[in-house]
C-alpha positions as CSV (number, residue, x, y, z in Angstrom):
1,M,-75.6,134.6,88.0
2,S,-78.4,132.5,89.5
3,V,-81.2,130.2,88.2
4,L,-84.7,129.8,89.6
5,V,-86.0,126.3,89.8
6,I,-89.6,124.9,90.3
7,D,-89.4,121.3,91.3
8,I,-92.7,119.3,91.4
9,G,-92.7,116.0,93.3
10,T,-95.4,113.5,93.9
11,S,-96.3,114.8,97.3
12,G,-94.8,118.3,97.5
13,L,-93.7,121.4,95.6
14,R,-90.4,123.2,95.9
15,A,-89.0,126.5,94.5
16,A,-85.4,127.6,95.0
17,V,-82.6,129.7,93.6
18,V,-79.3,128.0,92.6
19,D,-76.2,130.1,92.4
20,G,-73.2,129.7,90.1
21,D,-71.4,127.4,92.6
22,G,-74.3,125.0,92.7
23,R,-75.6,126.2,96.1
24,V,-79.3,125.9,96.7
25,T,-80.8,129.0,98.4
26,C,-84.1,130.7,99.0
27,V,-85.9,127.4,99.3
28,R,-89.7,127.4,99.6
29,Y,-91.6,124.2,100.0
30,R,-95.2,123.1,100.4
31,S,-96.7,119.7,100.9
32,L,-99.4,118.9,98.3
33,P,-100.1,115.1,98.3
34,P,-102.5,113.7,95.7
35,D,-106.0,112.4,96.6
36,T,-106.8,108.7,96.8
37,P,-110.6,108.6,96.6
38,F,-110.6,104.8,96.3
39,P,-107.8,102.2,96.3
40,G,-105.8,102.4,93.1
41,L,-107.1,105.8,92.2
42,V,-104.7,108.8,92.4
43,E,-105.9,112.3,91.5
44,F,-104.9,115.9,92.1
45,D,-106.1,119.4,91.5
46,A,-104.0,120.7,88.6
47,E,-105.1,124.3,89.1
48,L,-104.1,124.3,92.8
49,L,-100.8,122.7,91.9
50,A,-100.0,125.4,89.3
51,T,-101.2,128.2,91.6
52,T,-99.1,126.9,94.5
53,A,-96.0,126.5,92.3
54,I,-96.2,130.1,91.0
55,E,-96.7,131.4,94.6
56,L,-93.6,129.5,95.8
57,A,-91.5,130.7,92.9
58,T,-92.6,134.3,93.6
59,E,-91.6,133.9,97.2
60,A,-88.2,132.5,96.3
61,L,-87.6,135.4,93.9
62,A,-88.6,137.9,96.6
63,A,-86.0,136.3,98.9
64,H,-83.2,136.5,96.3
65,P,-81.3,139.8,96.3
66,G,-80.7,139.9,92.5
67,T,-82.2,138.8,89.2
68,V,-82.1,135.3,87.9
69,A,-80.8,134.3,84.4
70,A,-83.5,131.7,83.7
71,L,-86.0,129.2,85.1
72,G,-85.7,125.5,85.1
73,V,-88.6,123.1,85.7
74,S,-88.4,119.6,87.0
75,T,-91.6,117.6,87.6
76,Q,-92.9,114.1,88.4
77,R,-93.4,112.2,85.1
78,A,-96.5,110.8,83.3
79,S,-99.1,112.4,85.5
80,T,-101.8,113.6,83.1
81,V,-103.7,116.8,82.8
82,V,-106.4,117.7,80.1
83,W,-107.6,121.3,79.8
84,D,-109.7,123.5,77.6
85,R,-107.5,125.4,75.2
86,A,-109.6,128.5,75.2
87,T,-110.3,128.8,78.9
88,G,-107.2,127.1,80.3
89,I,-109.5,125.2,82.8
90,P,-108.9,121.5,83.4
91,V,-111.8,119.3,82.3
92,A,-111.4,117.1,85.4
93,S,-109.0,116.2,88.2
94,A,-105.6,115.3,86.9
95,L,-104.5,111.6,87.1
96,G,-101.3,110.9,89.0
97,W,-98.7,108.6,87.6
98,Q,-99.5,106.0,90.3
99,D,-103.2,105.8,89.2
100,L,-104.1,102.3,88.2
101,R,-107.7,102.8,86.9
102,T,-106.6,101.9,83.3
103,V,-105.2,98.4,83.9
104,M,-107.8,96.9,81.7
105,Q,-107.2,99.5,78.9
106,C,-103.5,98.4,79.0
107,I,-104.5,94.8,78.6
108,T,-106.9,95.6,75.8
109,A,-104.3,97.8,74.0
110,K,-102.0,94.8,74.0
111,S,-104.6,92.2,72.9
112,D,-106.3,94.4,70.2
113,H,-103.4,96.5,68.9
114,G,-100.2,94.8,70.0
115,L,-99.2,97.8,72.1
116,T,-97.3,97.4,75.3
117,L,-98.5,100.2,77.6
118,A,-98.3,100.4,81.4
119,P,-100.9,102.0,83.6
120,N,-98.3,104.3,85.1
121,Q,-97.8,105.9,81.6
122,S,-99.9,108.7,80.3
123,A,-101.3,107.1,77.2
124,T,-104.2,105.2,78.7
125,K,-104.8,107.9,81.3
126,L,-105.3,110.4,78.5
127,A,-107.6,108.0,76.6
128,W,-109.7,107.5,79.8
129,L,-110.1,111.2,80.4
130,L,-111.2,111.7,76.8
131,D,-113.6,108.7,76.9
132,T,-115.1,110.1,80.1
133,Y,-115.2,113.9,79.3
134,D,-115.1,114.2,75.5
135,S,-116.2,110.9,74.1
136,T,-116.8,112.4,70.6
137,R,-113.4,114.0,70.6
138,S,-115.0,117.2,69.4
139,A,-113.8,119.7,72.1
140,D,-110.6,121.8,71.6
141,L,-108.5,120.3,74.4
142,C,-104.9,120.3,75.4
143,F,-103.0,117.3,76.9
144,G,-99.9,117.7,79.1
145,T,-97.8,116.1,81.7
146,I,-97.1,118.3,84.7
147,D,-94.3,120.2,83.0
148,S,-96.4,121.0,80.0
149,W,-99.3,122.2,82.2
150,L,-97.0,124.3,84.4
151,V,-95.3,126.0,81.4
152,W,-98.7,126.8,80.0
153,K,-99.7,128.5,83.2
154,L,-96.3,130.2,83.7
155,S,-96.5,131.6,80.1
156,N,-100.1,132.6,80.5
157,G,-101.2,130.2,77.9
158,T,-98.7,131.1,75.1
159,A,-96.6,127.9,75.2
160,H,-97.8,124.3,74.9
161,V,-94.6,122.3,75.0
162,T,-92.8,119.3,76.6
163,D,-89.4,117.8,76.3
164,R,-88.5,114.2,75.4
165,S,-87.3,113.2,78.8
166,Q,-91.0,113.6,79.8
167,A,-92.6,112.5,76.5
168,A,-90.6,109.3,76.4
169,V,-92.3,107.9,79.5
170,T,-95.9,108.8,78.4
171,G,-96.2,105.8,76.1
172,L,-97.1,108.2,73.3
173,L,-93.6,108.8,71.7
174,E,-91.8,106.8,69.0
175,A,-89.1,104.6,70.4
176,D,-86.4,106.7,68.8
177,G,-87.8,109.9,70.3
178,S,-88.3,111.4,66.9
179,A,-92.1,112.2,67.1
180,W,-95.4,111.3,68.7
181,S,-96.5,107.9,67.7
182,Q,-99.4,108.0,65.2
183,R,-100.0,104.3,65.8
184,V,-100.7,104.8,69.5
185,L,-102.8,107.9,68.9
186,D,-104.9,106.1,66.4
187,A,-105.4,103.0,68.6
188,L,-106.5,105.1,71.5
189,H,-108.4,107.7,69.5
190,I,-106.3,110.6,70.7
191,P,-106.3,113.7,68.5
192,A,-102.8,114.7,67.6
193,A,-103.7,118.4,67.8
194,M,-104.1,118.2,71.6
195,L,-100.5,117.1,72.2
196,P,-97.7,119.6,73.1
197,S,-94.8,120.5,70.8
198,L,-91.5,118.7,71.5
199,V,-88.7,121.0,72.5
200,D,-85.1,120.6,73.9
201,T,-84.7,119.7,77.6
202,S,-82.1,122.5,77.8
203,G,-83.0,125.5,75.7
204,R,-85.2,128.6,75.9
205,C,-88.8,127.5,75.1
206,A,-91.0,130.2,76.7
207,V,-91.1,133.2,79.0
208,A,-92.6,132.9,82.5
209,T,-94.7,136.1,82.3
210,A,-96.7,134.9,85.3
211,L,-93.6,135.6,87.5
212,P,-91.9,138.8,88.5
213,G,-89.2,139.8,86.0
214,A,-90.6,137.3,83.4
215,P,-87.5,135.0,83.4
216,P,-87.0,132.8,80.3
217,I,-87.9,129.1,80.8
218,A,-84.7,127.4,79.8
219,A,-85.1,123.8,80.9
220,I,-87.9,121.2,81.2
221,V,-87.0,117.8,82.6
222,G,-88.4,114.8,84.2
223,D,-87.6,114.3,87.9
224,Q,-85.4,111.2,87.5
225,Q,-83.4,112.7,84.7
226,A,-83.1,115.9,86.7
227,S,-81.7,113.8,89.6
228,L,-79.3,112.1,87.2
229,I,-77.7,115.4,86.0
230,G,-78.1,117.0,89.4
231,Q,-75.7,114.4,90.7
232,S,-73.3,115.3,87.8
233,C,-73.9,112.1,85.9
234,V,-73.1,113.5,82.5
235,T,-70.9,110.9,80.9
236,P,-71.6,107.3,79.8
237,G,-71.6,104.9,82.8
238,D,-72.4,107.6,85.4
239,T,-75.2,106.1,87.5
240,K,-77.5,107.3,90.3
241,I,-80.2,105.8,92.4
242,T,-82.9,107.9,94.0
243,F,-84.3,106.2,97.2
244,G,-87.6,108.0,97.9
245,T,-91.0,106.4,98.2
246,G,-89.8,104.0,95.5
247,G,-86.4,103.7,94.0
248,M,-85.1,104.7,90.6
249,L,-81.8,103.8,89.0
250,D,-80.8,105.9,86.0
251,T,-77.5,105.7,84.1
252,C,-76.2,107.4,81.0
253,R,-75.2,105.2,78.1
254,A,-73.2,105.7,74.9
255,G,-74.7,105.4,71.4
256,G,-77.9,106.4,69.6
257,A,-81.5,105.6,70.0
258,P,-82.4,102.1,71.2
259,A,-83.9,99.6,68.7
260,S,-87.0,99.2,70.9
261,G,-88.7,101.2,73.7
262,Q,-89.6,98.0,75.5
263,R,-88.0,96.4,78.6
264,G,-84.6,94.9,78.2
265,P,-83.9,91.2,79.0
266,H,-83.0,92.1,82.6
267,G,-85.9,94.4,83.2
268,T,-84.5,97.9,82.5
269,F,-86.1,100.5,80.2
270,P,-84.5,102.9,77.7
271,I,-84.9,106.6,78.6
272,V,-84.1,109.9,77.1
273,A,-81.7,111.5,79.6
274,W,-81.9,114.9,77.9
275,G,-82.0,116.6,74.5
276,I,-80.0,119.6,73.5
277,D,-79.9,121.2,70.0
278,G,-82.0,118.4,68.7
279,Q,-79.5,115.7,69.8
280,L,-80.7,113.2,72.4
281,T,-78.6,111.6,75.1
282,W,-80.0,108.2,76.1
283,G,-79.8,106.1,79.3
284,V,-81.5,103.2,81.0
285,E,-83.7,103.1,84.0
286,A,-84.4,100.4,86.6
287,I,-87.3,100.6,89.0
288,M,-87.9,99.6,92.6
289,L,-91.6,99.8,93.4
290,S,-91.2,100.5,97.1
291,A,-88.2,101.8,99.0
292,G,-88.9,104.4,101.7
293,T,-92.4,103.0,101.8
294,N,-91.1,100.1,103.8
295,V,-89.7,102.3,106.5
296,E,-93.0,104.2,106.6
297,W,-94.6,100.9,107.2
298,L,-92.5,100.3,110.3
299,V,-93.6,103.8,111.5
300,D,-97.2,104.1,110.5
301,D,-98.5,100.6,110.5
302,L,-96.4,98.5,112.9
303,G,-95.5,101.3,115.3
304,V,-92.0,99.9,115.5
305,L,-90.4,103.3,115.0
306,Q,-91.4,106.8,116.1
307,N,-90.2,108.3,112.8
308,P,-88.2,107.2,109.7
309,A,-85.0,108.9,111.0
310,A,-85.0,106.6,114.0
311,S,-84.4,103.5,111.8
312,H,-80.6,104.1,111.7
313,A,-80.1,104.1,115.5
314,V,-82.4,101.1,116.1
315,A,-80.8,99.1,113.3
316,A,-77.3,100.0,114.5
317,A,-78.1,98.3,117.9
318,C,-77.3,95.0,116.2
319,E,-74.4,94.1,114.0
320,H,-76.4,91.8,111.7
321,T,-80.0,90.5,111.3
322,D,-79.3,87.1,112.8
323,G,-80.6,85.4,109.7
324,V,-83.7,87.5,109.3
325,V,-84.4,88.5,105.7
326,Y,-87.1,91.0,104.5
327,V,-88.2,91.3,100.8
328,P,-89.6,94.8,100.3
329,A,-92.3,93.8,97.8
330,L,-95.3,95.8,99.3
331,L,-96.4,96.7,95.8
332,G,-94.8,93.9,93.9
333,L,-91.3,93.6,92.4
334,G,-90.1,95.8,89.6
335,T,-86.7,95.4,87.9
336,P,-85.6,92.7,87.1
337,H,-88.6,90.5,88.1
338,W,-91.7,92.6,87.1
339,D,-94.0,90.6,89.3
340,Y,-97.0,92.7,90.4
341,G,-98.2,89.8,92.4
342,A,-95.2,89.4,94.6
343,R,-95.7,90.6,98.2
344,G,-93.5,91.7,101.2
345,T,-91.9,88.7,102.9
346,L,-90.3,88.3,106.3
347,L,-88.2,85.1,106.8
348,G,-85.9,83.7,109.4
349,V,-87.7,85.0,112.4
350,T,-87.0,83.2,115.7
351,R,-87.9,83.7,119.3
352,G,-84.7,85.8,119.7
353,T,-85.6,88.2,116.9
354,G,-85.9,91.7,118.2
355,R,-86.8,95.2,117.0
356,P,-83.3,96.0,115.9
357,H,-83.1,92.8,113.8
358,L,-86.4,93.6,112.1
359,V,-85.5,97.2,111.3
360,R,-82.0,96.2,110.0
361,A,-83.6,93.5,107.9
362,V,-85.9,96.1,106.3
363,L,-83.0,98.5,105.5
364,E,-80.9,95.6,104.2
365,G,-83.9,94.4,102.1
366,V,-84.1,97.8,100.3
367,A,-80.3,97.7,99.9
368,H,-80.5,94.3,98.3
369,R,-83.1,95.6,95.9
370,G,-80.7,98.5,95.1
371,A,-78.1,95.9,94.3
372,D,-80.6,94.1,92.0
373,L,-81.1,97.3,90.1
374,I,-77.4,97.8,89.6
375,E,-76.9,94.2,88.4
376,A,-79.8,94.5,86.0
377,A,-78.5,97.7,84.5
378,E,-75.0,96.2,84.2
379,A,-76.5,93.1,82.4
380,D,-78.6,95.1,80.0
381,L,-75.8,97.6,79.2
382,G,-73.1,95.0,79.0
383,T,-70.8,97.1,81.3
384,S,-69.9,97.3,85.0
385,I,-71.0,100.0,87.4
386,P,-68.2,100.4,90.0
387,C,-69.7,103.5,91.7
388,V,-73.2,104.7,92.2
389,R,-74.4,108.1,93.4
390,I,-77.5,108.3,95.6
391,D,-80.1,110.9,96.8
392,G,-83.6,110.8,98.3
393,G,-84.7,110.4,101.9
394,M,-83.0,107.1,102.5
395,S,-79.6,108.5,101.4
396,E,-79.4,110.2,104.9
397,N,-79.5,106.8,106.7
398,P,-75.9,105.7,107.4
399,T,-76.9,102.1,108.1
400,F,-78.8,101.8,104.8
401,V,-76.0,103.4,102.8
402,Q,-73.4,101.0,104.2
403,A,-75.8,98.1,103.5
404,L,-76.2,99.2,99.9
405,A,-72.4,99.3,99.4
406,D,-72.1,95.9,101.0
407,A,-74.9,94.3,99.0
408,A,-73.8,95.7,95.7
409,G,-70.1,95.6,96.3
410,V,-69.7,99.1,94.8
411,T,-68.6,102.5,96.1
412,V,-71.6,104.7,97.1
413,E,-71.4,108.5,96.9
414,V,-74.1,110.4,98.8
415,S,-75.4,113.5,97.1
416,P,-74.9,116.8,99.0
417,E,-78.5,117.6,98.2
418,K,-81.2,115.2,99.4
419,E,-83.4,116.3,96.4
420,A,-80.9,116.4,93.5
421,T,-83.8,117.2,91.1
422,T,-83.5,120.9,92.0
423,L,-79.8,121.0,91.0
424,G,-80.5,119.1,87.8
425,A,-83.1,121.5,86.6
426,A,-80.8,124.4,87.5
427,Y,-77.8,122.9,85.7
428,L,-79.9,122.3,82.5
429,A,-81.3,125.9,82.6
430,G,-77.7,127.2,83.3
431,L,-76.4,125.3,80.3
432,A,-78.9,127.1,78.1
433,S,-77.9,130.4,79.7
434,G,-74.1,130.0,79.4
435,M,-73.6,129.7,83.1
436,W,-72.1,126.2,83.0
437,S,-70.8,123.6,80.6
438,F,-71.0,119.8,81.0
439,D,-67.4,119.9,82.3
440,D,-68.4,122.5,84.9
441,I,-71.3,120.4,86.0
442,A,-69.0,117.3,86.4
443,A,-66.6,119.4,88.4
444,L,-69.3,120.6,90.7
445,W,-69.9,117.1,92.1
446,R,-69.0,117.2,95.8
447,P,-70.4,114.1,97.6
448,R,-71.4,114.5,101.2
449,H,-70.1,111.1,102.0
450,V,-68.2,108.3,100.2
451,V,-68.9,104.8,101.5
452,E,-66.8,101.8,100.4
453,P,-68.1,98.2,100.6
454,G,-67.3,96.2,103.7
455,Q,-68.6,92.8,104.8
456,P,-70.6,91.5,101.9
457,L,-74.3,90.7,102.4
458,D,-75.5,87.2,101.6
459,R,-76.9,87.6,98.1
460,Q,-77.6,83.9,97.6
461,R,-79.9,83.8,100.7
462,W,-81.5,87.0,99.4
463,R,-82.3,85.4,96.0
464,R,-83.9,82.4,97.8
465,A,-86.0,84.9,99.8
466,V,-87.1,86.7,96.7
467,E,-88.3,83.4,95.1
468,R,-90.6,82.9,98.1
469,S,-92.1,86.3,97.7
470,E,-92.9,85.9,94.0
471,R,-96.3,85.0,92.5
472,W,-98.1,85.4,95.8
473,I,-101.2,86.8,94.0
474,P,-101.2,84.8,90.7
475,E,-103.7,87.0,89.0
476,L,-101.5,90.0,89.4
477,S,-98.3,88.1,88.6
478,A,-99.9,87.2,85.3
479,L,-100.1,90.9,84.3
480,D,-97.2,92.0,82.0
481,F,-96.9,95.7,80.9
């Protein structure tokens, strides 16, 4: 048996078939980055995204010799689409999760209604689209994150659904995951009728009649939760970090719903890891605002490297940074600091500082931030994390992986799939189709590399460097979402 997966990232789309041994085959990929018409605005063509996804899935099915048991869908979270229910046509460009046009609406929601909403959530994006294109709230419109929009298109408009791993990061769901929040809907003047129905993360929810063979859609999941289960993190304490453009730590936790949906004392957020048969498994998430972006800065802006892959060889030319420290705060600092006014900081430079020291300092800076995320999750959970699994582009860099193990003092296991989201969506669809159990998924974990901590990195000097990067732009540092 095999499962088809559609995996929608921030800058590209992927379709693939995953077989019963967890092998990813018949991969089809297309780059589709969002548009940035002005600084802080991030938009994309939802119709083009859906059409491209269906084309790639059709190509993957054509390359697969047999039938597939089900379809799993993993997508970027909180990006916002509004479309006409009758015609299925979006009312405007969709707003990407990185879009910052609603910062003032978030501030107003807090001051006027006591709501803590962030601009990277869907709630104020949806309100902005309604205020701009349906100010009277009289049109019959549908709202969806990318998963909901894609399932609508795959089912030819017969299913308007989402799961709680996606809904919980929109800012529109009750903290316990039970239902959409009427308080938030009322405050932002959002009609409840335009919201999708809540369904299980793993479970048949629609039929993909837009694809050959009309496979059942058996999983809908947010990308970070897909990466979590794709790295076989299925029991409390299992932890992964995805080092892509940014960095996301997610860990499973024991117990029921959190008392609050707000940030913990150490800057982590509660998340719904997945829902099956109406029961939710919870976790926590820690966020690094820029990870691979820092290596891209070395390539695209400084011209220090020809490509990101070269960072390993250049950094390996020196054994240490010779006192150079880099704080990767190009977009501010996320967990545990949450300082949007912090900025990238390079310290300890001397006349003897060379290209290898700079590149190694950048890699070690991202590694230190990874250690920050682990420490924050441990503090908010009240438990230790002795091992972390990683995926994403930076997981292929041996210098970085060793630096992460050294900074955090933990064992690092590297995912066999750079994009574990595809595996996670497949596993969840396979669970619903009887292909795998959770025990099977745990047993399928086969790390590509296991790296143990060696010489510790200087965490005290790192913390002093972070202090110097903070509050560089006081106006932004004052923002609290």
